[in-house]
C-alpha positions in Angstrom: 75.1 98.8 102.7 74.8 101.8 104.9 74.3 100.3 108.4 75.4 97.3 110.4 73.0 94.4 110.0 72.8 90.9 108.7 72.1 91.7 105.0 74.7 90.7 102.5 75.8 93.6 100.3 75.2 93.4 96.5 77.8 90.9 95.6 76.8 90.9 91.9 77.7 94.6 91.7 80.9 94.1 93.7 82.0 91.3 91.3 81.4 93.5 88.3 83.4 96.3 89.9 86.4 94.1 90.7 86.1 92.3 87.4 86.1 88.8 88.9 83.3 86.3 89.5 83.7 84.0 92.5 82.5 80.4 92.3 82.6 80.3 96.1 80.9 83.5 97.3 81.6 82.7 100.9 85.2 83.8 100.2 84.1 87.1 98.9 81.7 87.6 101.9 84.6 86.8 104.2 86.9 89.2 102.4 84.6 92.2 103.0 83.8 91.3 106.7 85.6 93.2 109.4 86.3 91.4 112.7 83.9 93.8 114.5 81.0 92.3 112.5 82.1 88.8 113.1 82.6 89.2 116.9 79.1 90.7 117.2 77.5 87.6 115.6 79.2 84.7 117.5 78.9 83.7 121.1 81.1 85.5 123.5 84.5 83.9 123.7 84.2 82.0 120.4 87.2 83.6 118.8 87.9 80.7 116.6 84.5 80.8 115.1 84.8 84.6 114.6 88.1 84.1 112.8 86.3 81.9 110.2 84.0 84.8 109.4 86.3 87.9 109.2 89.0 88.8 106.7 92.2 89.1 108.7 93.7 85.8 107.4 92.8 86.6 103.8 94.3 90.1 104.4 97.6 88.5 105.6 97.7 86.2 102.6 96.7 89.0 100.2 99.5 91.2 101.4 102.1 88.6 100.4 100.4 87.9 97.0 100.2 91.6 96.3 103.9 92.0 97.0 104.8 89.2 94.6 102.5 90.4 91.8 103.8 94.0 92.1 107.5 92.8 92.2 106.9 90.6 89.1 105.3 93.5 87.2 108.0 96.0 88.0 110.8 93.5 87.1 109.2 93.0 83.7 108.5 96.7 83.0 111.9 98.0 84.4 114.3 95.1 83.8 117.5 97.2 84.1 116.8 99.5 87.0 118.5 99.0 90.4 117.2 97.0 93.3 116.8 100.2 95.3 114.7 101.8 92.5 112.5 98.6 92.3 112.1 98.6 96.1 111.0 102.3 96.2 108.4 101.7 93.4 107.1 98.6 95.1 106.9 100.4 98.5 104.8 103.1 96.9 102.5 100.8 95.1 101.7 98.5 98.1 101.5 101.4 100.7 98.3 101.9 102.6 97.6 105.3 100.9 97.9 103.8 97.4 95.7 100.8 98.3 93.1 103.0 100.1 92.9 105.3 97.1 92.3 102.3 94.8 89.7 100.9 97.2 87.9 104.3 97.1 87.9 104.2 93.3 86.4 100.7 93.4 83.9 101.8 96.1 85.0 98.8 98.3 84.1 100.7 101.4 80.4 100.6 100.5 80.5 96.8 100.7 82.3 96.3 103.9 80.5 94.7 106.8 81.3 96.3 110.2 80.1 96.0 113.7 78.0 98.8 115.1 80.9 100.5 116.9 83.2 100.5 113.9 80.4 101.7 111.7 79.7 104.7 114.0 83.4 105.6 114.1 83.5 106.0 110.3 85.2 102.7 109.4 84.2 103.0 105.7 86.4 106.0 105.3 89.5 104.8 107.3 92.6 104.5 105.2 93.9 101.4 107.0 90.6 99.5 106.7 90.2 100.3 103.0 93.8 99.0 102.4 93.0 95.9 104.4 89.9 95.0 102.3 91.9 95.5 99.1 94.5 92.9 100.4 91.7 90.6 101.6 90.0 90.5 98.2 93.4 89.8 96.6 93.9 86.9 99.0 90.4 85.6 98.3 90.9 85.6 94.5 94.3 83.8 95.0 92.7 81.1 97.2 90.0 80.3 94.7 91.8 80.7 91.4 95.6 81.1 92.0 98.3 83.6 91.2 97.3 84.5 87.6 93.8 85.4 88.6 95.1 87.4 91.5 97.5 89.2 89.1 94.7 90.1 86.8 92.7 91.6 89.7 95.7 93.6 90.9 96.4 94.9 87.5 92.8 95.9 87.1 92.5 97.5 90.5 95.8 99.4 90.3 95.9 100.2 86.6 96.2 103.9 87.2 99.0 103.6 89.7 100.9 101.1 87.6 100.8 103.4 84.7 102.1 106.4 86.7 104.8 104.7 88.7 108.4 105.3 87.6 111.8 105.3 89.4 112.1 109.2 89.5 108.6 109.8 90.9 109.0 106.9 93.5 112.3 108.3 94.7 110.9 111.8 95.1 108.0 110.5 97.1 109.9 107.9 99.1 112.4 110.0 101.0 109.6 112.4 102.1 107.5 109.5 103.2 110.3 107.8 105.1 111.2 111.1 106.9 107.5 111.7 107.7 107.1 108.1 109.1 110.4 108.3 111.1 109.4 111.6 112.8 105.9 110.3 113.5 107.3 107.1 115.1 109.5 109.3 117.3 106.5 111.5 118.2 108.1 114.5 116.7 106.6 117.4 114.7 106.1 117.0 111.0 108.8 118.4 108.6 108.2 121.8 107.1 109.3 122.6 103.5 109.8 126.1 102.0 111.3 127.3 98.7 114.1 129.7 99.6 115.6 130.4 96.2 115.0 129.8 92.5 117.9 130.1 90.1 118.4 129.8 86.3 116.3 130.6 83.2 112.7 129.5 82.9 113.6 126.4 80.9 116.3 125.3 83.3 115.3 126.2 86.8 117.0 125.0 89.9 114.9 125.1 93.1 116.4 125.4 96.6 114.2 124.2 99.4 114.8 124.4 103.2 113.4 121.7 105.4 113.0 122.3 109.1 112.0 119.9 111.8 112.5 119.9 115.6 116.0 118.5 115.1 117.4 121.1 112.8 117.3 122.4 109.2 118.8 121.2 105.9 118.6 122.4 102.3 118.1 120.5 99.1 118.1 121.5 95.4 116.6 120.0 92.2 115.1 120.8 88.8 111.6 120.8 90.4 110.2 121.7 93.8 109.4 118.0 94.4 112.9 116.9 93.5 114.4 119.6 95.8 112.1 118.5 98.7 113.1 114.9 98.1 116.8 115.9 98.2 116.2 117.8 101.4 114.4 114.9 103.0 117.2 112.5 102.1 119.7 114.9 103.7 117.5 115.1 106.8 117.3 111.3 107.1 121.1 111.0 106.8 121.5 113.7 109.5 119.1 112.0 111.8 120.8 108.6 111.3 124.2 110.1 111.9 123.0 111.8 115.1 121.4 108.5 116.3 124.5 106.4 115.7 126.9 108.9 117.2 
C-alpha cells in the first residue's frame, strides 16, 4: 500500500509474513493503523471513535507482553547470569532500533495505514513507528490467542536478534547507548571515540580508546575496540553522575 486511501493492505500476505493467522482480522487491521489515518476518517472531535480504529492501545499492551516474553526467554537461556546482565540484554532486545530493524525485515512498514500528512513525511521509514507497529501486532496476537501465541510471534519475528544476544555483547552496546541517550537528553554533543594506542601481540591485543564529549575526556581499554569503547562510556557515565551529584 503506497498511498493513503481506504484500501485494506494485503492481509493474507501479512499473515504469512508474521506466521500467524487471525480469526478476527479487525484486530490486525487495527494493529497496522496509525492514529493519523483514524483521525482523518472520523468526524472532527470524535476522539473516542478514532481510538477504536488506531493501534495505540494495542501498542501499549504489546509493549508489556513483549517485555514479559523476552524476560522469560532470557531467564531460560541464561539461568545463572546476574540481574544486571539480564536487564541489559532485555533492554537491547526491546529497544526501538531492534524492533524497527525486525519490522523492516518483516516489511511491516509496507502494510501500515497512515494519514496523508504522515505518509508525506516518510512515516513508513520512521524508526519509532516501525517499533510501534511491531508492539501493536504483538498486542493483537495476545488479545486473540494469549501469551503462548504472542511468544511464538515474538520468537519468529526476533529470531536473529535472540540468537545473537549475549551478556558480553549487550554490555558493550549498553554503556554506549546509555551515554548517547543521556547526552541527547541534556542537548549535548554526541560522544567521540578514537583509538589512541594498541598494545600486545596480535593474538592478545589490548586497545586503548579515548572518549571525548563537551564535559571532558576519559579513556577505556579492552581486548577489542568495542570493549574499550564500552569501558570508556562506562567511565564517562560515572564521571557525569559524580559531577551531577556533587
